[in-house]
N, C-alpha and C positions, 0 to 999 in steps of 0.2 A: 494417513499413508491411505490411499486409494486400495482397497484389495483387489486380488489376483478377478477378473468376472470370469475366467476359464474354471475357476477355481472355487465349488458351490457344493461339493461333497468331501468330507474328511473323513475316511477311515481311522479310528484310535485303537490300538492293540494297549491292551494294561493286563496289570496281573488281576488274577481272583481272592486275592488277599490285599490286605488295607497296608502292609508293608511296616516296620518298626517306629516310623516316624510320623509324627503329624504333619509332617510338611509334604507327605507324601499325597495325604488327604487333601490339603487346603488347594495343591498347584493341581488338581483333578477337577477340582470343584470349580476354581477359576479356568481351566481351558473349557471344561464344557458350557460357563457362562460365559466366554468371549465366542465360542463359534458359536453362539444362540447371537449374541448383540452383532454379529459379523452375517448374520443371516447364512450362515453355512450349515449344511445339515451334518451331522453326528449320524456315523455307519459304527456300528461295534457289536460285539459278540452276545448282544441281547438277555444278558443275564440280568440279578441284582447283585450278585456276589462283587466285594473288594472294592477297588476300585473301579472298574466296569459299570458297576452299581450307581459307585460317588458320580463320572463324570456325565452319564446319563440322566440323574438325577439332576443334577445341575443345570444341564442343558435343556430339559425339560422345563423346570420350575424358573427357567430365566425367559420363556416362549420359543424353546428353538424344537426346532424338525431331528426328533431320532429315531432310524430305523434299526432294529437288532437282526441278526442273524442268528439263529439259535440252531444246534443239531436237535435231532429227533429223541437222543437217549438225555439231555439237558431239560429241553422240554417237559420229557415224562418223569424226572426227579423236580419237576415244581420251580425250576429256574428261570425261566421267561418274566421278564421284568412287564408288571401289570399294566404300565400304562404307554407304553410305548407309542409314536404316531403309526408308526406302522413296523410288523415284523416277517420274516420269511424263515420259515423252518426247512432245513436242509439234511441229508443224509448221515453226513459224517464231518468230520473236521477238515476234508481236505477240501470238501466242497464249500464246507463254510468260510476258509480261507480266498477260495477263488471267485465267489460270489461278494465277498467284499470288498475285492479287489476292483473287479466290476464294476460296483458301484459308487467307489470312490474316482475323486481326481487328485489325492494327493494322501498322504498317511501321518501320523503319529503315533510314536511309541512311547507310551507313562513306563516307568518304573515298574520290573512286571520279572515272573520267572520262566521258566521253559517252554513254555507256550506263547509269550509276549516274546521272546526273543525268535523262535521259529520264524513267527510271523515276520517279524521285521527281518529277518534275514532273505527270508523267501520272497520279499517283493526286493526287497535289494538287489538279490540276484537275477530277477525280473529285469530290472532296471542295467542291471551290469550288462546282461545278455541285448538290452535294446529292445525286448518284448513290450516294453512300455516305457513310458516318458513320466514319472510321477517322482514328484517332490520326497523325499521322505525324512521327516524329522524326528529327533526323539528329547524328549523333554527331561532336561538333564538336571533334574530337582537331587539334591544334596552331593552332586556330581556323579551320580548314580551310572552314568553309563562312559565316565572317564577310563575303566578299565578294559570295555568296549572298542573305544578310540584306540587305545595302547596296543591292544591285541592287533588292529587292522592297519597299524602302523608298524607294527612287526611284521605282518604279513608281507604288508608292501617292502620292507627293508629285504628279506629274505628272498623277493623276487615271483612272491605266489599273486602279486596283486597291483594293478597301476595306482599313480600316487591320486588318481581323478576318481577312483573307484571308492578309496580310502575316504576322502575328500567329499563325496557326495550327500555323505549324511550330515544334516543340519543338529548340531549340541548346544541347545539353547535352555537355561532354567527357568524363565519368562516364558507364561505362555503367546503372549501377544507378540514379544517377539520370535518367536519360533513360527509362528503363522505369518506375521510377515514378511520372513526369511522364506519362509514357502512361496509367497508371491513373488518372490524374486529370482527361484531358484530354476539352473537350467540344466539338463540332461547330462551327463559325458557324451564325447562325440568320439571317442577311443575305445576298440573293442576290449576285450579282456587277455587276449593270447599276447603273452611278451618273446618276444625274438623268436618266433616261431611261423616259417612262411604258410602263404595261403591262408591267412586268418583275417 
């Protein structure tokens, strides 16, 4: 399948820990390798920690381009990956997220904790509000994101979301298939408001 020529830079959100199963590490490696093989730049949080370091190392080892966006505080603590193609230092987490979103044509979330989920939900919200039109995929290793999908389905059933916004998140366990689905992704064309005039 020919990749989408308009998607040249992928921001990856991922845990700064490794997780409890080797599968998380292996699929993070595979994602980094696949991005490099497809000629897509990896944009990520700039550190060596956890799955963040794994995906960056894999992309670099495969000859890929990797750009890190790191906060001043994390850089001062020695967390900056020393082998990146390039990096930017920003003042804080809000600026980090905004800059990663600016640099990216699409997003992939690996399994992770609060920071990963917050990053995912922020870009999903911007898509919902039509502030950008960028695909979002969750690398569903070990069905990690199934509870999240269930929560969104519940929010939809309870009248807080439209089904189009529930369904816009790609859930796929295989990195190549996830990236191929990103190639074909279309932004929702509905507004977020339900049953309210003037929306």
